[in-house]
DOGU-505500 format. One record per residue (C-alpha): residue in one letter; residue number from 1; x, y, z. Coordinates in steps of 0.001 Angstrom, whole numbers, plus 524288, in hexadecimal, padded with zeros to 5 digits. Last residue first. Layout:
REM DOGU-505500
 type seq     x     y     z
    a NUM     X     Y     Z
...
END
This chain:
REM DOGU-505500
 type seq     x     y     z
    c 113 7A267 7C62F 09C07
    p 112 7A962 7CF03 0A54F
    p 111 7A508 7DB57 0A927
    e 110 7AC08 7E7BE 0A04E
    e 109 7B2BC 7EFA3 0AA0E
    k 108 7B078 7FD68 0B276
    l 107 7A561 8000C 0ABCE
    e 106 7A44A 80E63 0AA1E
    w 105 799C2 81899 0AFC7
    v 104 795D0 8258E 0AA78
    k 103 78DB2 82CC0 0B5A5
    i 102 7826B 83366 0B2F8
    d 101 77E59 8421E 0B25D
    r 100 77291 84738 0B38D
    r  99 76AF9 848DD 0A5AD
    h  98 75E49 849B6 0ADBE
    a  97 75EAA 83BE1 0B1E1
    s  96 74EEE 8378B 0AF06
    v  95 7529F 83A9F 0A0D7
    k  94 75D0C 831C6 0A03E
    n  93 767AD 837C0 09732
    s  92 771FA 838CE 0A2A7
    k  91 77BEF 84251 0A23D
    v  90 7892C 83B12 0A147
    y  89 79573 839C8 0AD04
    q  88 79FDC 8375C 0AD34
    g  87 7A8FD 8332E 0B83F
    t  86 7A9C1 82566 0B529
    f  85 7A411 81E9B 0BD83
    n  84 7A972 8111C 0BE3B
    w  83 7A125 805AE 0BD7F
    d  82 7A2A1 7F6FB 0C07D
    n  81 7A527 7F6EC 0CE93
    g  80 797B6 7FA98 0D3AE
    k  79 78E5A 80439 0D1B0
    f  78 78B75 807F0 0C190
    i  77 77BAC 8035C 0C1E4
    s  76 77AC6 807F8 0D132
    g  75 775D3 8144F 0CED0
    a  74 76A1D 80DB0 0C8F1
    a  73 76712 80513 0D3BB
    n  72 76072 81367 0D928
    g  71 75418 8109C 0CF0E
    l  70 757BF 80595 0C62E
    d  69 749B5 80566 0C0AC
    s  68 74C32 81309 0BBDF
    y  67 75539 80B21 0B14B
    n  66 7497D 80587 0AC67
    y  65 74D27 7F7BF 0A412
    g  64 749C5 7F4A8 09557
    k  63 75482 7F2C4 08F9D
    e  62 7558D 7FE78 08899
    q  61 7530A 804F6 0976A
    m  60 75C76 7FE26 09C4C
    i  59 765CE 80386 09187
    r  58 763AE 8123B 093E1
    a  57 765D3 81048 0A4FC
    v  56 771AC 80AE9 0A2D9
    d  55 776A0 813BE 099ED
    d  54 770E2 81F0B 0A10F
    a  53 7768C 819BD 0AD04
    t  52 783E2 81C1B 0A5EB
    c  51 78D0A 811A0 09FC3
    f  50 79CF8 810B0 09B5C
    g  49 7A425 80654 0992A
    y  48 7A7B4 808D5 089DE
    n  47 798F7 8073F 087F3
    s  46 79804 7F8B9 08507
    i  45 79C08 7F425 09118
    a  44 794E6 801FD 097A0
    y  43 7876D 7FC15 09369
    n  42 789EC 7EF4D 097B3
    v  41 78E0A 7F290 0A391
    a  40 782AE 7FC4C 0A7F6
    i  39 7787E 7F333 0A10E
    d  38 77CFB 7EA8B 0AB63
    r  37 77B9A 7F32E 0B467
    a  36 76E0E 7F6A8 0B08A
    i  35 769CD 7E865 0B1A0
    g  34 77038 7E5D5 0BF77
    l  33 7693B 7F288 0C267
    l  32 75B04 7EBDB 0BE07
    a  31 75CEF 7E1AB 0C3DE
    k  30 760BD 7E8C5 0D2D4
    r  29 755D3 7F0F5 0CFAD
    h  28 74D56 7E3BF 0CD3C
    s  27 7526C 7DE47 0D85C
    p  26 74A80 7E508 0E28C
    s  25 73DBC 7E345 0DD28
    a  24 732E2 7EBBD 0E047
    s  23 738D2 7F4DF 0D5F1
    k  22 734B9 7EBAD 0CBB7
    g  21 728B6 7E87C 0CFC5
    m  20 72507 7F7C0 0D14C
    g  19 72B81 7F951 0C2BE
    i  18 72283 7EFCA 0BC39
    k  17 71635 7F32F 0C2FB
    k  16 7177F 80107 0BFA7
    r  15 71BED 7FBD7 0B184
    r  14 70F0D 7F5BF 0AF65
    e  13 706CB 80229 0B4D6
    s  12 70E01 80A48 0ACFD
    e  11 70B15 801D8 0A1C7
    v  10 6FCB5 80177 0A5F7
    y   9 6FA58 80F01 0A5CB
    d   8 703AD 813DA 09969
    f   7 707F4 82355 09895
    l   6 7151E 8241B 091E8
    p   5 714C6 8182D 088DB
    t   4 71DC3 81063 08890
    d   3 72348 80F99 07969
    n   2 7305A 8138B 07E38
    m   1 739AF 81820 0722A
END
């Protein structure tokens, strides 16, 4: 459960300043994308090789990151040669996604240790 109150002027201002600082830093989004990609790989390794954007978003939230901070970069999590689209879709459980279909991705092979 989230213990943050729904309305809190001071906390709202604090988070606004943090967010503005992050968005002003071009490297922030790149670093966050790297974190999201690592989460996707690690999740797939423990989930028979499969992962969705919802899986990444959930784990990022559990680790204290905000998936929405990725912005358009979220579309690049599964880009590259490490992933294959399985041809399957599942319904997203993210409230903001309105149950739209999202792709199921498969990790091509476990990366070397």
